[in-house]
Phi, psi and omega in degrees: 000131171241152184228159185226106009293165181286150177303123176089359180294154162251122181242157178289312175225161172298118175297157175290355172203154169239151188232142178230116188247136178248168191276349181224155171307142176250158184289297178203166179262113173284319182192149169216130177230143179232096185253134172281182183298336183274356177093009174286134182271134185246022184252131176268321182211148176215148175172178184295144174293122178298339185262355180209102183291003176253008183237134172260134176233134172236116173288138187260159173221173173047059183297133181214149176291158173131192179266134174245147172236119172255124179242130194225150173216129185227163171252121184296166176292345180263004178096352176269149180282143179227139173233156174197175184212135162222165183234153179208159173242141170252129183294148172281000000 
């Protein structure tokens, strides 16, 4: 599983979307949350990338500097559930 921004990365601005890419196509997206240090969620929408069935795209809102934690949950194409977390920082 790969993420953009990468786990532990520092970026200049909050990207307009975060992406989670899997090695195989996934069945569905259960949830994606992108929380700042105050617990506010910055995901406007989340779903499968229409151009890549192995990628989840979450559009972001309200950019602020600080540390973000992204938690996600999907159902794989073969029916089992997968979850994960990654962190990144937006410079002040």
